[in-house]
N, C-alpha and C positions, 0 to 999 in steps of 0.2 A: 264370925269373922264379918273384918273389915273390909270396907266400899276400896271404892277404885276411882278421886274423882282428880277432873283434871286442871283440875283449878285448887288446888289443895291449902290452909291460913299457912301465909307466914308469918310461925313463930317469934316470937324473940328471944333472942338470948345476950346473955350475957355478954361482955368481954366487945365487946362490938368497939364500944360510944370508946373503948380505951384505942382498941388498934386504928380504930380514925384520931385518934387524939396523937399515935405512936406514926400515925402514915405519916400528915400534916408535920408534926416536928420536925421529925428522917428529909421530909420534901423542904422545907424550910433552909436547916442548916445544909446539901446538900445543895439548894441554889448556892449559900453564904458561902461558900467552898469555890464550887465554880468561878466564883468571884475573881477569889482569891489566887488563886492559883493561876489566872488567864492574869491577874496582875504583873504578877509574880514573873511567869513565862515570857510578856512583855514589858520587864524590867527595861532595865538599858542596857542595850542603846538606847527603845525609841522610848522607854520612859526613866529620863536619864536624872529627876527627884527618883526613880525608887530603883534600891541596886539594894548588893550580895551584902557584900565591899568596901570599902574605901581605904586606900593607901597612901595617906598622907609627907610624902616626899618636901624633902624643904621648896625646890618650883613652887612644885605638880597634883595635883591629890587627880591616882586618878581612879575608877567608879569599877562594880565588875554588874553583867551584870546574866542575865542569865546565855543572851545568846554572841555579850561582846564585853567592850571595855568606855570608857572614853575619860578623856585627859581636860581637865579644866579647866589648865593653858590654855593650849590650842583650843579647844571643845573642840578636837578632832576626836572621833567612833572609830575604833575598828569591828569589825561585823559581820559573822561567820553563824549558815546555818548550819554546823555537820559542830560545829562544837570550837572551841578556840583553844591558844596558847601566850602565853602577855607571859616576857620576858620581863624580870624587872630587874633598874640597873648595877640593881645589887647580884641579878645573875640567879634570880629563884626564881622558879618556874612554876602559874597558876596556872595549872589546865582544868580546861571547860569542857573538856569533849562528854562529861559527863552529867550534864545539866540537861542533856537533850531532851531526855526522858520525862523534863517539866513538859509540853508541850500533847507528851501524846498521855501522861498521867489526868490532866485540866482533860483533854479529847473526852476522854470516855469520862470522866468525871461530869460531863454535860449529859452525855451520854442518857447515866445510871438517873440525874438529877427528872431529865425527860418522864423515862418507864417511873416514876416515883413519883411525880402530880398525876401521871397519866392513873397509877393503881389512884390513884387516895382518887382524881374523878369520879372513875370507876366503881370506887368503892368494895376493890380490890386488894389482896398480899399476897400476890403470886408468890411461891418457894421459886420464880425465871426474880422477881425484884431486889428481895435477897440475895440472889449468888454473887447479881450483878455489882450490887452496892459495894460488896463484897469485895465482889475482883475492883475494883478503883479502887477503893481504901486499900488496896495492899499496892496497888501502882503506883497511889495515893506519899504510903507511906515509904515505900521501897526510893521515889521520888528525891523524897526529904536527906532523906538517909544520905541517897550521893550526893546534897546539895553542906551533908554538912564535914564530907570527909572535903570537896572538896572547896567548902571553904574557908573553912575550917582548921585544913592545910597550911590554905592562900595562909590565912592572919597569922599561925605561928611561925613560918616562915622567915611572911616581910618583919616581924615583929622580931626576932632570933637577929637580922638583921639594918639592926635600927630601926626604919620604916613606922609610921603610925596608924598603925591597918584602926579598923573599926566598921563595927558590922552595920547592915543599914536597914531597913526595914522592912526588904524582902523574906529576912532571914524568920523576922517574926511572922507574917502573912500566911510563910507557911510553912511554919507552927502552926497557927493556927485553924488554915484549913484542914490542916494531919488529923488533929481534935479533933477538928469538928467532925470530919468524914470517917474517924472512927466512933463513933456518935453516931453516925446515917446505921451504922453497920449494926451496930447494937441494937438499938433505936426498929430495922429490920427486923431485924432478929426472930423481936420480940413478937414484933405486929405477925409477920411468917406463922415463927409460933400457937400466935391471938388466934389467928384466923382459924388452924387444919382446927382447931377446939372449939371455935363455935360449929360450925359445919359437921364435927359428931351431935355434936347437942345437938343440932336442931334440927336433924337426920335421932336423936338419939328422944330427943318430944313430938316430932311425927310419928313415929312406930309407938313412943307411948299415947297419943290421941286414935291406934288403930285405923293409921291411914292409910295405904297402899301407897309413896311418895314416889313414881316414874326416874329414871335413872337423873335424867338434865336434870330434875329438880333440886337431890343431891349436889348436882355439881351446882348450882346457881343459889341456894338453899344460902348462901353467907350474901353474897349480896340484895335477896333478897328482903333478908332480918335487916339489914339497914335501913332498907330506907321506910324501914316502921318504928325503928330504933326510936 
């Protein structure tokens, strides 16, 4: 017969240190992605040196960002938080209404980053964190697809009309943020998988020593084991 103890020993379970490193890497990448997404969100006309597309005309340049565009000759900027349409002198249109999803993706990524940091501090890799990262990654990918549809299309139309378009730094920063979020969701998924495996192994070790472990000890076995790892 096994004996019941109110303070069962804290078993050392494999995979815990790797889980911690996975969560740490995911948290750092999420912080970087959050910063980049907010920078892209507040690109031209807020940060004039940061833009997705620049169209060079004979007399002036026009830079396009998330919420508007700016003209280099006059310095005038057009801002619209619900999206915009720019009609070039040649008659081509550049719709901006699709990129308003950028701040939504940045906001969700910020929330995800907070949960990742919390899970790292508490040494827990809950499934909720993984699904949050998956949701944030999906929004980030969608936002970048819309950015490509908007500004790559505008680039092609401007080129057809004899203008000289070029992509700005925001296009590449957004790409890096998207790739990092894909890594974040992958790392968070691996951490969650190893967390579940560690809980099962902790329970198996406790059963192997013929200890009757209370249910709450099962639920907290991962956190207890990490503190001794």
